[in-house]
C-alpha positions in Angstrom: 0.0 0.0 0.0 1.3 3.5 -0.9 1.9 6.0 1.9 1.9 9.1 -0.4 0.0 12.1 0.7 -2.5 13.4 -1.8 -3.1 16.7 -0.1 -0.8 19.7 0.3 1.4 19.8 3.4 1.7 23.6 3.5 -0.9 26.3 3.3 -0.2 30.1 3.7 -3.0 32.5 4.1 -2.8 36.3 4.4 0.9 36.2 5.4 3.2 39.2 5.6 6.8 38.7 6.3 10.4 38.7 5.3 12.2 35.9 3.6 16.0 35.7 4.4 18.1 33.8 2.0 21.8 33.9 2.9 24.4 33.9 0.2 28.0 34.8 0.1 29.2 37.5 -2.3 32.6 39.1 -2.9 33.0 42.7 -4.1 34.1 46.2 -3.4 32.8 49.7 -2.9 33.4 52.1 -5.8 34.5 55.7 -5.7 30.9 56.8 -6.3 29.7 54.9 -3.2 28.1 52.0 -4.9 28.9 48.4 -4.4 30.0 45.9 -7.1 29.6 42.3 -6.0 29.8 38.9 -7.6 27.0 36.5 -6.7 25.8 33.1 -7.7 22.3 34.4 -8.3 21.0 37.2 -10.5 19.5 40.3 -8.9 16.3 42.0 -9.8 16.5 45.7 -10.7 14.9 47.7 -7.9 15.1 44.8 -5.4 16.0 45.8 -1.8 18.6 43.7 -0.1 20.7 43.9 3.1 24.4 43.3 3.0 26.2 42.1 6.1 29.9 42.7 6.1 32.2 39.9 7.2 33.7 41.9 10.1 33.6 42.0 13.9 31.0 44.8 13.9 28.1 42.8 12.3 27.1 46.0 10.4 24.2 45.7 8.0 23.8 47.9 4.9 20.4 48.3 3.2 20.9 48.5 -0.6 18.9 48.5 -3.8 19.9 46.6 -6.9 20.7 49.0 -9.8 22.0 46.5 -12.3 22.6 42.7 -12.7 24.9 41.4 -15.5 26.1 37.8 -16.1 29.8 37.4 -16.0 32.2 34.4 -16.4 34.4 33.8 -13.4 36.8 30.8 -13.5 34.7 29.2 -16.2 31.4 29.5 -14.3 28.6 31.9 -14.9 28.2 34.3 -12.0 26.3 37.6 -11.7 27.8 41.1 -11.1 25.4 43.2 -9.1 25.6 46.9 -8.9 24.2 48.0 -5.5 23.3 51.4 -4.2 23.1 52.1 -0.4 19.7 53.3 0.8 21.2 55.3 3.6 24.7 56.6 4.2 26.9 54.3 6.3 30.5 54.6 7.2 32.9 51.7 7.5 36.4 50.8 6.6 37.9 47.7 5.1 41.4 46.7 4.1 42.3 47.7 0.5 38.6 48.6 -0.2 37.7 45.0 -0.6 34.7 43.5 1.2 33.2 40.1 1.7 29.6 39.8 2.7 26.8 37.3 3.3 
């Protein structure tokens, strides 16, 4: 006898919330104050994201995706995202490189 379920196991009704999907990106801040990062996933123009710097301060930076372009890195397709901070933040990194989640 089969033990498969025939009905849905999940139902969401009238739900508001935030979905957090963590992914590592590598990039840097440009002279104009934008961030250029390389990601495994494409961004959607206008999408709001939060960047967490890999540092002791656990600082978060709210950003908006300005552009997303496919690029080839070490023979694999990645996506270069151009991000604009939504509010001015100040932080320092070594050699202007950053690594974030």
